[in-house]
N, C-alpha and C positions, 0 to 999 in steps of 0.2 A: 504494500500499500504506499501512496505517497506520503511524504512527511506533509505536516499542517503547521504551518507557520504562526506563531502566537501573533496577533496585534499587537504592533509596538506601544499603542496608547496604555495598555493595561499592564505590560511587564517591562517597561520602561525603566524603574527601579529596581528590577531584580538583579541579583549579585550575576556574574560569570565566571563562576570557579574553571580553575586550569588544570587541578589535579584533583585524583579520587578523593583525597583527605580534605581537601577545600570544598568539593561538593557535597559531601556527607557534612560537613559543619554547616554550610548555608543551608542544605536542605533541612537539616535537624532545626535550625534555629526558625524556619519560617514554617514548617509543619507544625509546630508547638505553639504557634499564636492561633489557635483556630476562633479567636473573635475576630481575626483581621483578616478580610477576603483579599487586601493586595498580596499579603504573606502567602495564605495558601494559593493564590494564583501564582506566585513565584514558585512555590514546593512543585506545582503541578508542570508549569513550565520547565523548570530546572531539570525534574526527573524525565521529563519528555525528551528532552534533548538528549540528555545520556542513555534512555531507552532507546531510542533512534540510531544512535552511534553502535549499540550493541544489540541488536535486534535478536539474536539468538539468546539472548541471557535472561532466562524464564523468571529469575527473581527479581531482576531488575524492570522487567514489562509489568510484574505484581505489584512491586514498590510504587512504580508508576502511575499505575491503575488505581490502588488505594488512595493514591495523593488526587486524583480525580474524583474519587468517589466522596471523599471530605471536601474541596471544595465544592461538588454540586450539593451537598446536604448544607452547607452554609450559604449558599445562594437561596437553594429553597426556603430555608429559615428566615432571611432577609424579607423574602418576597411575602413570606405567610405572615409576618408579623409587622409589616410597615404598610403604608396607602402610600403608592405610588401613582402620581397622575399624569408620568412622562417626565420628561426634562433628562438632563444631564445624568441624574442617578440611574434611572432606569436604564436608559440605554447603557449605561457601564455594566448593569448587572447583566444585562442581554448579553453583551460583549463577552463578559467570563462566561457565562451560561454557555455561549456556543464555543469557547475557547475549549472549556470541560468536555462538551459531547463530542466534538471533532475530533480531538484527540484521544477522548477515552475509546470510542469507536476502533481507533486504529491499535491501540493497545490491547482493547479484548479479542480483535482479530488477529493479533500475533500469537495471543494466547490459546487461540482456538483447537488447535491439537493436542497441545498438552493437557487443555483440560479434560478429554476422553479418557486420560489415566489417572489424574489427581482430582479427587473431589473438591479438594480446596480451592483449586483453580477454579473448578467449574462454578463453586459457590461465589468467589470473587467477581465472575462475569455475570451471575445472575445478580447479585448486588449491584453493579454498574446498570444493568439494564432496567430495574426497578428504577432506581433514583434518578435515572435519566428522564424519566417519565413522571417524576413526582413534582414538579413545577406546575404552576398555575400559568407557563407560557406553552403548556403542552396540552392541546385539544385532549378532553376528557376522555372521548371513544377512543382515540390513539391509547391512552394511559390503561383505560379500563382493559381493552383487548392484550396488551402487555403485560399487564398485571398477572391477568388471568391465567394468561399462558405458561406463566411459572410455578403455578401449585405443580403439576406433574415432576417437571424436572429436579425441584425441590426435594419432595417427598422421596424422591429415588435418591437422591443424593444422602439424604439423612437416613435411609436406610442402611445405605454403604457406611457412614460415619454419623452415628447419634450426635456427635460433638462438634459437627462440623463448623468450623472458622472461630470454635472457642463458643458456641453457642448462639452465634449471629443466624446461621442457617436456622434453627428454630424458632428465632426472634422474627427473621424475615418472614416464615409459613404463617407464624401466627399473626402478625400484622396484616398480611393478605387476607386471613379469614378473618380480622376485626374489620378491616376498611372497605372491602368490597362487599357491595349490597349482595342478598342472598342468589339474586338473578345470575350473578357472576360467579356463585361459588363462595360468596360471604359465608361465615359461621360462626356466633360468637360463642358457642361452647366448645369449638375447636379452637378458636381463638386463644381462649383461657388456657387449654390443657398445653398447647404448643409455646405459649409465651410462660408457662409455668415452667414447662422443660428447658426453656432458655435460661430461666434463673437458677434451675438445680443445677447447669452445667458451670455456669459464672453468677455464685451467689452476691461476689462485690459489685457488680454493674450496676450502676443506679439508672441508666436506661433500661435493662429488663425489670428492673423493680417496677418503674414506671409503668411499663406498658402492662406487664402483669397487673397491676393495680389497677389500670385503666379497664381490663376486660372484665376483673371482678367486681368494678363498681357497676359497667354497664349489666352485669348481669345479677344486679342486686346483693351481690355477696359482700356486703360492706363491711362486715367485720374481718373477714380475711383481708380484703383490700386493706382496710388500716394497720392489720400487723405487717403485711409487706412495705407500708409506707414508713412505718415506724423503723425499718430497719435502715433509712436512708439517713437517720439521725447519728449514728455515729461512724457515718464513712467519710473520709478525707480525699479529695482528689488530688491525684497525679498533676503534675504543669500541664500535661495534654490534654488533659480531662476538663478542665476547669470552665469552660466554657456551656461545655453541654452539661455538667455538673450542676452549673446556676441554672441552666434552662431547665432540666430535670426538675429540680428542686421547685421553681416557679410552678411546672404544672403538677407537681405533688399537693400544692397549696391549695390549689383549686380542685384537685381530686379530694383531700380530706375535708374539704366543704361539703363536697356533693354526697359524701360518705358520712355527714353529720358530725364531725368532731373537729370543732373551730379550735379546740386547745393546739392538736395536733396540727392542724394549719397555720396557726402563729408560731408555733414552734420552727415549721421547716421555712415559714418566711422569714424568721429571725436568723436562721442558720444563712438563708440565702444572701440576707441583709450583710452578715459578718464576710461573707466571699467578696460581694460587690465592694464591700468599703476597703478591702486588703488589697485586692485586685482592681481599682476604678477602669482600666482598660476594658474589663469585661462587658458585652453588650448586656442592656439592662431586656430589651425585646419590648415590645408590647402585649398586652396581656391578651387579646382575644383568640389567638391561635395556640397558646401553650399553657393555659390556664385550667386546663382538665376537660375543657369543653368549649364548643364553638370554633371557630377559626377556619381555615381550609384544610382540606384532605389531602394529606401530602403525596397519596398515590394518583388522586383523580384531579385536583385542583378546583374541586367543588366547594361549595360552604358546606360545614357542617351544621350551621344553626338551623 
């Protein structure tokens, strides 16, 4: 596949490392800044450039594809939690989204052969496919079709490796069951089963905790949901997790309210406030999409209200 050049307007400030050691340092510095779309764009562009010079290096293709998934997830979050009426900010987001999609497809294509033998690579490609339709920039019918098509391949991969991608495989399948309508394969009971399995694989993941609690609240199993939310309180994030940690705590406050425990909601809000005060560079987000209700469906781009 031909190389895809990054638009200079969104990559002009990125480092241009000359050695493997310099690349590793620049990539790590950029990747850890999950609050910064420019830095995540740099991580994607830098890793793509190196991966393009080493197309046979499977590990490098995986590293770069993961960087593009991170970029697209954060763009999705920006679109879902802000109101854009056009202008430079929206143009910038669309440019970054286009970059992530174009380069990510090239990387995924390079991994197609390896994915036939390695479940983790196949799972990473599915993760990219799902995040690539998770934005409101994608037409809902396209998002539904691609998301629904992931059920069978994901289930097959999980049969081979129940701990696929350290629980991310089960989380993706659970979210599909949670977010898609019944006519497209959605099933809330199955969502809770798979999200619970994801948490069983990695009990320290605040993302898994949030989504499992989300499914339990939706099923009316509020006491169980509160038990899961309580396990968020003692957790402490690594540097690379701080932004998603703050976002999931925000979601947890809304879920605790929906479960009828205002005291739990306040404790989660206080924990988040401490984190935001200690790291003021983190995005606070607008509440509609991540307060445990409302907002935009990450898979379809349609309103959840």
